[in-house]
C-alpha positions in Angstrom: 0.0 0.0 0.0 1.4 3.4 -1.0 0.8 6.5 1.1 -1.7 9.0 -0.4 0.0 11.7 -2.4 3.0 9.5 -3.4 2.8 7.9 -6.8 3.9 4.2 -7.0 6.7 5.0 -9.4 8.0 7.6 -6.9 7.9 5.1 -4.1 9.8 2.6 -6.3 12.7 5.0 -6.5 13.0 5.5 -2.7 16.2 4.1 -1.1 16.1 1.5 1.6 16.1 2.5 5.2 18.7 0.7 7.4 17.8 0.7 11.1 20.7 0.1 13.5 19.8 -0.7 17.1 21.7 0.1 20.3 23.3 -1.9 23.1 21.3 -4.7 24.6 18.7 -4.3 21.8 17.7 -6.5 18.9 16.4 -5.8 15.4 12.9 -6.7 16.6 12.8 -3.5 18.6 12.3 -1.7 15.3 9.4 -3.9 14.2 6.7 -1.2 14.5 8.7 1.3 12.5 9.8 -1.2 9.9 6.2 -2.3 9.4 5.1 1.3 8.8 7.8 2.0 6.3 7.1 -1.2 4.4 3.4 -0.5 4.3 4.3 2.8 2.5 6.4 1.1 -0.1 9.8 1.7 1.5 12.0 -1.3 2.3 13.5 -1.5 5.8 16.5 -3.6 6.9 17.5 -4.2 10.5 20.9 -5.7 10.8 21.8 -7.8 13.9 24.7 -6.3 15.9 26.2 -8.1 19.0 29.3 -9.2 17.0 31.6 -8.5 19.9 33.1 -5.2 19.1 32.4 -1.8 17.5 34.6 -2.8 14.5 32.7 -6.1 14.0 29.3 -4.4 14.4 30.3 -1.7 11.8 31.4 -4.4 9.4 28.0 -6.1 9.7 26.2 -2.9 8.8 28.6 -2.1 6.1 27.9 -5.5 4.5 24.2 -4.7 4.6 24.8 -1.3 2.9 27.1 -2.8 0.3 24.5 -5.3 -0.7 22.0 -2.6 -1.8 21.7 -1.2 -5.3 21.3 2.4 -4.1 22.7 4.4 -1.1 20.2 4.0 1.8 19.1 6.3 4.6 21.0 5.0 7.6 19.6 5.4 11.2 21.5 4.6 14.3 20.0 4.6 17.8 22.1 5.2 20.9 25.3 3.1 20.4 24.1 2.5 16.9 25.3 6.0 16.2 28.8 4.9 16.9 28.3 2.1 14.3 26.8 4.3 11.5 29.6 6.8 12.0 32.0 4.3 10.6 29.9 3.1 7.7 30.4 4.5 4.2 27.9 4.7 1.3 24.8 6.1 3.0 22.7 8.8 1.4 21.7 10.3 4.7 22.5 9.6 8.4 20.0 9.9 11.2 21.2 9.9 14.8 18.4 9.1 17.2 19.6 9.9 20.7 22.9 8.5 19.4 26.6 9.0 19.5 28.2 11.2 16.9 31.9 10.4 17.5 34.9 12.4 16.3 38.5 11.3 15.9 39.7 9.3 18.9 36.3 9.5 20.7 34.2 6.6 22.1 30.8 6.5 23.6 32.2 5.6 27.0 34.8 8.4 26.8 32.0 10.9 26.3 30.3 9.7 29.4 27.4 8.2 27.5 25.4 6.2 30.1 23.4 8.2 32.7 23.6 7.3 36.4 20.2 5.7 36.0 21.3 3.5 33.1 24.5 2.5 34.9 22.4 1.5 37.9 20.3 -0.8 35.7 23.4 -2.7 34.4 23.9 -6.2 35.9 27.2 -8.1 35.4 26.9 -11.7 34.2 29.2 -14.6 35.1 30.6 -14.9 31.6 31.8 -11.3 31.6 28.9 -9.9 29.6 26.3 -7.5 31.1 22.5 -7.4 31.0 19.9 -4.9 32.1 17.7 -5.4 35.2 14.2 -5.7 33.7 12.4 -3.4 36.2 15.0 -0.7 35.9 15.4 -1.0 32.2 11.7 -0.3 31.7 12.0 2.9 33.8 15.2 4.1 32.0 14.6 3.1 28.4 10.8 3.0 28.0 9.4 5.3 30.7 7.1 7.1 28.3 5.9 4.0 26.4 2.5 2.3 27.0 3.0 -0.5 29.5 2.4 -3.4 27.1 4.8 -2.0 24.5 7.4 -1.4 27.3 7.0 -4.9 28.6 7.5 -6.4 25.1 10.6 -4.2 24.6 12.1 -5.3 27.9 11.5 -8.9 27.0 13.5 -8.5 23.9 16.6 -7.2 25.6 19.6 -9.4 25.5 23.0 -9.6 27.2 25.8 -7.4 25.8 29.4 -8.3 25.3 31.9 -5.9 27.1 33.9 -3.3 25.4 31.6 -2.1 22.5 31.0 1.3 24.1 34.8 1.8 24.3 35.2 1.3 20.5 36.6 4.1 18.4 35.4 4.4 14.8 38.1 4.5 12.1 36.1 6.9 9.8 33.5 9.6 10.4 30.8 9.6 7.8 29.0 12.6 9.3 31.8 14.8 8.0 30.9 14.1 4.4 27.3 12.9 4.5 24.1 14.9 5.2 22.9 14.1 8.7 19.9 14.7 11.0 20.2 14.5 14.8 17.1 13.8 16.8 17.5 14.9 20.4 15.2 13.0 22.8 14.5 15.8 25.3 13.1 13.5 28.1 15.8 10.8 27.8 16.8 9.1 31.0 19.6 7.0 29.4 21.7 9.6 27.6 21.7 13.1 28.9 19.9 15.4 26.5 22.6 18.1 27.1 25.2 15.6 25.7 22.9 14.9 22.8 22.7 18.5 22.0 26.4 18.9 22.0 26.8 15.9 19.6 23.9 17.2 17.5 25.9 20.3 16.7 28.1 18.2 14.5 25.1 17.3 12.2 23.6 19.1 9.3 20.1 19.4 10.9 18.8 19.0 14.4 15.3 18.0 15.6 14.2 17.8 19.2 11.3 15.7 20.4 9.9 15.6 23.9 10.3 11.8 24.2 12.3 9.3 26.2 15.1 7.2 24.9 13.0 4.9 22.7 10.4 6.6 20.4 10.6 3.6 18.0 8.7 1.7 20.8 6.4 4.4 22.1 5.8 6.6 19.0 6.7 4.6 15.9 4.5 6.8 13.7 6.6 9.8 14.7 9.9 8.2 13.7 8.5 6.6 10.6 7.1 10.0 9.6 10.5 11.6 10.0 12.2 9.0 7.9 9.5 9.3 5.2 10.0 13.1 5.2 13.8 12.7 4.8 13.3 10.4 1.9 10.7 12.6 0.1 10.8 16.1 1.6 7.4 17.5 2.4 5.8 14.1 3.0 5.4 12.0 6.1 4.0 8.6 7.0 0.4 8.6 8.1 -0.5 7.1 11.4 -1.7 3.5 11.1 
């Protein structure tokens, strides 16, 4: 189904959207956004990270981008921003409450995790970490309807150590148009830090949401991506 006002041949020319999740998350966290994009004639790809390091995660996303016929719109959420920073070949970068790293920087070095998020992290016997479910809901999905927050918490998985200390080898935001979305009520990454990183991007939006609008407000995020693909349009609520 094509959104009203967009001709099928126009939709057929739209690039793919690649949605890159953050630490502890899975591709399935983007299900609602991906569904809305696909329903409007836009393909959506959600690579699986958790490859053990920032370099390996970046390689996985780079492989997904390289397999496409046209440059995609590339979105990174939270740690996913560190990943997309190192990927070449995107048409446009979208940083959603995400890390826009410069030379020598890492998410950890910028003091990425809030005290609330650090308090939610639980060490595991194998050296990985996980998030305490009750605290994760309050930090990551505090403004989401309870059933959606519960599903999102249930999808969380353990995280290998060290990814947040990874330093990207290239910085795509320096030569690729970019949009930063500041989540103004974020409890996981300080909105003040987000605004500082956002100053490196071509364009800045600010939403009064928590850390995870792809869970609580998927229409809002899908609408932004649709607008960036075809300026002046957005994805209707479904």
